[in-house]
C-alpha positions as CSV (number, residue, x, y, z in Angstrom):
1,X,1.8,-34.9,-12.3
2,X,3.7,-31.5,-12.7
3,X,2.2,-28.4,-11.1
4,X,0.7,-26.1,-13.7
5,X,2.2,-22.8,-13.6
6,X,0.0,-19.6,-13.6
7,X,1.8,-18.1,-16.4
8,X,-0.1,-14.7,-16.4
9,X,0.8,-14.2,-12.8
10,X,4.4,-15.1,-13.5
11,X,4.7,-12.6,-16.3
12,X,2.9,-10.0,-14.2
13,X,5.3,-10.4,-11.4
14,X,8.2,-10.2,-13.8
15,X,6.7,-7.0,-15.3
16,X,6.6,-5.6,-11.6
17,X,10.3,-6.3,-11.4
18,X,11.0,-4.6,-14.7
19,X,9.1,-1.5,-13.7
20,X,10.7,-1.3,-10.2
21,X,14.3,-1.8,-11.5
22,X,14.4,0.1,-14.7
23,X,11.2,2.3,-14.9
24,X,7.9,2.4,-16.7
25,X,9.5,3.1,-20.1
26,X,11.3,-0.1,-20.0
27,X,8.1,-2.2,-19.7
28,X,7.9,-4.1,-23.0
29,X,6.9,-7.5,-23.9
30,X,10.5,-8.5,-24.7
31,X,11.8,-7.1,-21.4
32,X,9.2,-9.1,-19.4
33,X,10.1,-12.2,-21.5
34,X,13.7,-11.8,-20.4
35,X,12.9,-11.1,-16.8
36,X,10.7,-14.1,-16.5
37,X,13.1,-16.3,-18.3
38,X,10.5,-17.6,-20.8
39,X,10.7,-17.8,-24.7
40,X,10.4,-14.6,-26.8
41,X,6.8,-14.0,-27.6
42,X,5.3,-15.4,-24.4
43,X,4.3,-12.2,-22.9
44,X,2.8,-10.9,-26.1
45,X,0.8,-14.3,-26.3
46,X,-0.9,-13.6,-22.9
47,X,-1.0,-9.9,-23.1
48,X,-1.5,-8.7,-26.7
49,X,-0.9,-5.1,-26.3
50,X,1.2,-3.0,-23.8
51,X,-2.2,-1.7,-22.3
52,X,-3.2,-5.3,-21.8
53,X,0.2,-6.0,-20.0
54,X,-0.3,-3.0,-17.8
55,X,-3.7,-4.2,-17.0
56,X,-2.2,-7.4,-15.8
57,X,0.3,-5.6,-13.7
58,X,-2.3,-3.4,-12.1
59,X,-4.5,-6.5,-11.3
60,X,-1.5,-8.3,-9.7
61,X,-0.6,-5.2,-7.7
62,X,-4.1,-5.0,-6.4
63,X,-4.0,-8.7,-5.5
64,X,-0.8,-8.3,-3.6
65,X,-2.2,-5.2,-1.8
66,X,-5.2,-7.2,-0.7
67,X,-3.1,-10.2,0.5
68,X,-0.8,-7.9,2.5
69,X,-3.5,-5.8,4.0
70,X,-5.4,-9.0,5.1
71,X,-2.4,-9.8,7.3
72,X,-2.3,-6.4,9.1
73,X,-3.7,-7.0,12.6
74,X,-6.5,-4.9,13.8
75,X,-10.2,-4.9,15.0
76,X,-12.8,-6.7,12.8
77,X,-15.1,-4.5,10.8
78,X,-17.9,-4.9,13.3
79,X,-15.7,-3.8,16.2
80,X,-16.5,-0.2,16.1
81,X,-17.3,0.6,19.8
82,X,-15.3,3.5,21.0
83,X,-13.2,2.9,24.0
84,X,-14.7,4.5,27.1
85,X,-12.1,7.1,28.2
86,X,-9.8,9.4,26.3
87,X,-6.8,7.7,27.9
88,X,-8.1,4.5,26.3
89,X,-8.5,6.1,22.9
90,X,-5.0,7.6,23.0
91,X,-3.5,4.2,24.1
92,X,-5.4,2.7,21.1
93,X,-4.0,5.5,18.7
94,X,-0.6,4.7,19.9
95,X,-1.1,1.0,19.1
96,X,-2.4,1.8,15.7
97,X,0.5,4.1,15.0
98,X,2.9,1.4,15.8
99,X,1.0,-1.2,13.6
100,X,1.0,1.3,10.8
101,X,4.8,2.0,11.3
102,X,5.4,-1.7,10.9
103,X,3.4,-1.8,7.8
104,X,5.0,1.2,6.2
105,X,8.4,0.1,7.0
106,X,7.6,-3.4,5.5
107,X,6.5,-1.7,2.3
108,X,9.8,0.1,1.8
109,X,11.9,-3.1,2.7
110,X,10.4,-6.5,2.1
111,X,7.9,-5.0,-0.4
112,X,10.2,-2.3,-1.8
113,X,10.0,-3.7,-5.5
114,X,6.2,-3.8,-5.4
115,X,5.8,-0.3,-3.8
116,X,8.1,1.2,-6.4
117,X,6.2,-0.4,-9.2
118,X,2.8,0.7,-7.6
119,X,3.8,4.2,-7.5
120,X,5.1,4.2,-11.0
121,X,1.8,2.7,-12.2
122,X,-0.4,5.3,-10.3
123,X,1.4,8.0,-12.2
124,X,1.1,6.1,-15.5
125,X,-2.6,5.6,-15.3
126,X,-3.5,9.0,-13.7
127,X,-5.3,10.0,-16.9
128,X,-6.8,6.6,-17.5
129,X,-9.9,6.0,-15.2
130,X,-10.5,2.6,-16.4
131,X,-7.0,1.3,-15.5
132,X,-6.9,3.4,-12.3
133,X,-10.2,1.7,-11.2
134,X,-8.3,-1.6,-11.3
135,X,-5.6,-0.4,-8.9
136,X,-8.2,1.1,-6.4
137,X,-11.1,-1.2,-6.7
138,X,-12.6,-1.8,-3.2
139,X,-9.9,0.2,-1.5
140,X,-9.9,-2.0,1.5
141,X,-7.2,0.3,3.1
142,X,-9.6,3.1,3.4
143,X,-12.3,0.8,4.8
144,X,-9.8,-0.4,7.5
145,X,-8.8,3.2,8.2
146,X,-12.4,4.3,8.7
147,X,-13.0,1.5,11.2
148,X,-9.9,2.4,13.1
149,X,-10.7,6.0,13.3
150,X,-14.3,5.4,14.4
151,X,-12.9,3.4,17.3
152,X,-10.8,6.5,18.2
153,X,-14.0,8.7,18.3
154,X,-12.9,10.8,15.3
155,X,-15.4,13.4,14.2
156,X,-15.6,12.4,10.5
157,X,-13.9,9.1,9.9
158,X,-14.5,8.8,6.1
159,X,-12.9,12.2,5.4
160,X,-10.1,11.8,8.1
161,X,-9.4,8.2,6.8
162,X,-8.6,9.9,3.4
163,X,-6.0,12.0,5.3
164,X,-4.6,9.0,7.0
165,X,-4.2,7.0,3.7
166,X,-2.5,10.1,2.1
167,X,-0.2,10.4,5.1
168,X,0.9,6.7,4.8
169,X,1.3,7.0,1.0
170,X,3.4,10.1,1.6
171,X,5.7,8.4,4.1
172,X,6.3,5.5,1.7
173,X,7.1,7.9,-1.1
174,X,9.3,10.2,1.0
175,X,11.3,7.2,2.4
176,X,11.7,5.4,-1.0
177,X,12.5,8.3,-3.4
178,X,12.2,11.6,-1.5
179,X,14.2,13.5,1.0
180,X,13.5,10.9,3.7
181,X,15.4,8.4,1.5
182,X,18.6,10.3,2.3
183,X,17.9,11.7,5.9
184,X,15.6,9.2,7.6
185,X,16.8,6.2,9.7
186,X,17.6,3.2,7.6
187,X,14.5,1.1,6.7
188,X,14.1,-2.1,8.4
189,X,15.5,-0.8,11.8
190,X,13.6,-0.1,15.0
191,X,14.6,3.6,14.7
192,X,12.9,3.8,11.3
193,X,9.7,2.4,12.7
194,X,9.9,4.7,15.6
195,X,10.1,7.8,13.4
196,X,7.2,6.6,11.2
197,X,5.1,5.8,14.3
198,X,5.8,9.3,15.7
199,X,4.5,11.0,12.5
200,X,1.4,8.8,12.4
201,X,0.8,9.2,16.1
202,X,0.8,13.0,15.9
203,X,-2.0,12.7,13.2
204,X,-4.0,10.2,15.2
205,X,-3.9,11.9,18.6
206,X,-5.1,15.0,16.9
207,X,-8.4,13.2,16.0
208,X,-9.1,11.9,19.5
209,X,-11.8,14.0,21.0
210,X,-11.6,15.3,24.6
211,X,-13.6,14.0,27.6
212,X,-17.4,14.0,26.8
213,X,-16.8,14.7,23.2
214,X,-17.1,11.2,21.9
215,X,-19.6,10.9,19.0
C-alpha cells in the first residue's frame, strides 16, 4: 500500500524554501506549487489565502524548532541544583557555551534555509500578534535557557535567559546576513564554533556569582 504523503507539510517545506531563496515577497501559491513540484492549484486548495499559507509556514517552522531543540544535549528540566563551587559553575558555563556554539553553527549551515525563512517570517508577522504567537508558542528555547542559567547560579534566570536568547538570535543573524557573514570564520568549521563559543562564554561567565554568592 503506498505511503500517504502529508501534503500540507510538503507544501509548507516548499514555501520555506521559496522564502529562503527568493524572499517573502515571492511567497505565492503558484511559486509554492512550482517549488513542490505539484499541479497548479494544489497549494491554494490546502491554503486558501496567503495568510493561511503563512500560517502553515509558521506552524512548520515552530515544529522544526521543537524537533531541533529536543536534540540539544543538556540537563533535564528537574536538574536545577547549582554546582557546589564557582570553578564547577565556570566549567559548566564553558560546556554550555560550546553546546550553544554547535547549535548556532548548525543553524547557519545545515539549517541555513530554515533559519533564513524564520527570520524573514519574524519580520513579516511583527505587527500580527496572532501569527507571531504561532512562531513563539511555548518558547521551549527560553525554558531551556532558564534551567541552564539556574544551574550556573545566575541572579535572575528568567530575565537573563531573555538576554541569552537575544544573543543567540543576534549571532545567527550576524553570521547569515550581517557583517559577520563577511568577516567571521567560515560556518561549519572548528574556528567558527570557537568564535561563537567565545562570545557566548563571555556572557555566561558574567552571570556566574562569586564564592558564597550562590542563590
